[in-house]
C-alpha positions as CSV (number, residue, x, y, z in Angstrom):
1,M,-3.8,19.4,-16.3
2,E,-0.4,21.7,-16.6
3,P,2.4,20.7,-14.7
4,R,2.3,23.9,-12.5
5,Q,-1.6,23.8,-11.3
6,L,-1.0,20.0,-10.5
7,S,1.9,21.1,-8.3
8,L,0.4,23.8,-6.3
9,E,-2.5,21.3,-6.0
10,L,-0.9,18.4,-4.5
11,R,1.4,20.7,-2.4
12,K,-0.7,23.2,-1.6
13,G,-4.5,22.1,-1.8
14,E,-6.5,21.3,1.2
15,N,-9.2,19.1,0.6
16,P,-10.5,16.1,2.8
17,D,-9.3,13.7,-0.5
18,L,-5.8,15.2,-0.8
19,S,-5.5,14.9,3.3
20,R,-6.2,11.3,3.1
21,R,-4.0,10.9,0.0
22,R,-1.1,12.3,1.9
23,F,-1.7,10.0,4.7
24,I,-1.8,7.1,2.5
25,A,1.4,8.3,0.6
26,G,2.7,8.4,4.3
27,L,2.1,5.0,5.0
28,S,2.8,3.6,1.7
29,M,6.4,5.6,2.5
30,L,6.2,3.1,6.3
31,G,5.6,0.0,4.3
32,A,8.3,0.6,1.8
33,T,10.4,1.1,4.6
34,M,9.4,-2.4,6.2
35,A,10.2,-3.8,2.8
36,E,13.6,-2.4,2.4
37,A,14.3,-3.5,6.1
38,V,13.2,-7.3,5.1
39,S,15.2,-7.0,1.5
40,L,18.3,-6.4,3.3
41,Y,18.1,-9.1,5.9
42,Q,17.1,-11.5,2.9
43,I,20.1,-10.6,0.4
44,G,22.8,-10.6,3.3
45,I,23.3,-7.2,3.7
46,I,22.4,-7.4,7.5
47,D,22.4,-10.6,9.6
48,D,19.1,-9.9,12.2
49,L,16.0,-8.5,11.9
50,P,15.5,-6.9,15.6
51,D,12.3,-7.4,16.9
52,P,10.3,-5.8,19.7
53,P,9.7,-8.3,22.6
54,I,6.5,-9.5,22.0
55,P,5.4,-13.4,21.9
56,G,5.1,-14.8,18.4
57,I,7.5,-11.9,16.7
58,D,10.3,-13.9,15.2
59,S,11.3,-11.8,11.5
60,S,14.1,-13.0,10.8
61,K,12.9,-16.8,11.3
62,V,9.9,-15.8,9.1
63,D,11.8,-13.7,6.1
64,A,14.3,-16.5,6.0
65,A,11.5,-19.0,5.2
66,D,11.0,-21.0,2.0
67,Y,8.3,-19.0,0.6
68,A,10.0,-15.7,1.0
69,Y,12.3,-16.9,-1.5
70,S,9.4,-18.7,-3.8
71,V,8.6,-16.3,-6.2
72,L,10.7,-15.8,-9.4
73,D,13.7,-16.7,-7.5
74,T,13.8,-13.4,-5.8
75,P,13.1,-12.6,-1.7
76,D,9.8,-11.2,-1.4
77,G,10.9,-7.8,0.2
78,F,11.9,-7.0,-3.2
79,F,8.4,-7.2,-4.2
80,M,7.2,-5.2,-1.0
81,L,9.0,-2.6,-1.9
82,V,7.7,-2.3,-5.8
83,N,4.3,-2.8,-4.5
84,Y,4.2,0.0,-2.3
85,S,5.9,2.1,-4.6
86,I,2.6,1.5,-6.7
87,T,0.2,2.4,-4.2
88,A,2.7,5.9,-3.4
89,L,2.3,6.5,-7.3
90,L,-1.4,6.0,-7.4
91,A,-2.2,8.3,-4.2
92,G,0.0,10.9,-5.9
93,A,-1.0,10.7,-9.3
94,G,-3.9,13.4,-10.4
95,G,-5.1,16.7,-9.2
96,A,-6.7,18.2,-6.0
97,D,-10.5,17.0,-7.6
98,R,-9.0,14.0,-9.2
99,A,-12.6,12.0,-8.2
100,T,-14.4,14.0,-10.6
101,Q,-11.5,15.1,-13.4
102,A,-9.9,11.3,-13.2
103,P,-12.2,9.1,-11.4
104,F,-10.3,6.3,-12.7
105,L,-7.4,6.8,-10.5
106,P,-9.2,6.8,-6.9
107,I,-11.2,3.7,-7.9
108,A,-7.6,1.9,-8.9
109,M,-6.1,3.1,-6.1
110,A,-9.0,1.8,-3.6
111,G,-8.5,-1.5,-5.9
112,K,-5.5,-2.0,-5.1
113,T,-5.3,-1.4,-1.7
114,F,-8.4,-3.6,-1.2
115,V,-6.2,-6.8,-2.9
116,D,-3.2,-5.3,-1.2
117,S,-4.9,-5.8,2.2
118,I,-6.5,-9.2,1.4
119,A,-2.8,-10.5,-0.1
120,A,-1.0,-8.9,3.3
121,L,-4.0,-10.7,5.4
122,A,-3.5,-13.9,3.6
123,L,0.1,-13.6,4.1
124,A,0.3,-13.4,7.7
125,G,-1.8,-16.4,7.9
126,I,0.8,-18.6,5.8
127,E,3.7,-17.2,8.4
128,W,1.7,-18.1,11.4
129,K,1.3,-21.7,9.8
130,D,4.4,-22.4,8.7
131,N,6.7,-20.9,11.2
132,K,4.1,-20.3,14.4
133,A,5.5,-16.6,14.3
134,F,5.0,-13.7,12.5
135,C,7.0,-10.6,10.8
136,A,7.2,-7.6,13.0
137,Y,8.0,-5.7,9.6
138,C,5.5,-7.1,7.8
139,Q,2.9,-6.7,10.0
140,V,3.4,-2.9,10.2
141,A,3.2,-3.2,6.6
142,T,-0.1,-4.9,6.2
143,L,-1.7,-2.8,8.9
144,C,-0.2,0.2,6.3
145,S,-2.3,-1.8,3.8
146,V,-5.4,-1.8,5.7
147,T,-5.6,1.7,6.6
148,S,-4.7,2.9,2.9
149,F,-7.7,0.9,1.7
150,I,-9.9,2.2,4.8
151,L,-8.5,5.4,3.8
152,S,-9.2,5.2,0.0
153,I,-13.0,4.7,0.6
154,P,-14.8,7.9,0.5
155,E,-12.3,9.4,-2.6
156,A,-13.6,6.1,-4.5
157,T,-16.7,6.0,-3.8
158,R,-17.2,9.8,-4.7
159,A,-15.7,8.6,-8.1
160,V,-17.8,6.1,-8.8
161,Q,-21.0,8.1,-7.9
162,V,-19.5,10.1,-10.7
163,L,-19.0,7.5,-13.1
164,L,-22.6,6.4,-12.7
165,G,-23.8,10.0,-12.8
166,N,-22.0,10.7,-16.0
167,R,-23.5,6.8,-17.2
168,Q,-27.2,7.9,-16.0
169,S,-26.8,11.3,-18.0
170,N,-25.7,9.9,-21.0
171,L,-28.6,7.3,-21.2
172,G,-31.5,9.8,-20.0
């Protein structure tokens, strides 16, 4: 697709898939914002993560826990930041009708957001098990992941149908 056409479709196009993709991109930016706050705390730029007055929420405690620094000697907030950037990239990739023109893009986005959702829910379990508390920022990000997965399903379903239809027509 020509860059000018892609620009026009992404900025001005209107269809349900584009609306959901824009929402997923926005949720990814919100998730990245949560990751930025956690990362700033984990690297010592800020001293505390302010929390809403909700029982069971202690973001500073959770994000200072051993497991939050256990992968590649890196605070996990930075991994979160990269992760949400990749989701935003997948949401923005391809034209308005990518389910038919580039079906692997919506399938990849649905697969990624599904894995993200499972991983985020598993991490919430670890947060609670190890700390008897949750990170508010991480749980907002978890909601972003789960919602993104749900929003990705219709376009991915169409893309699978396109691929199966193409496969069946090639076999017949």
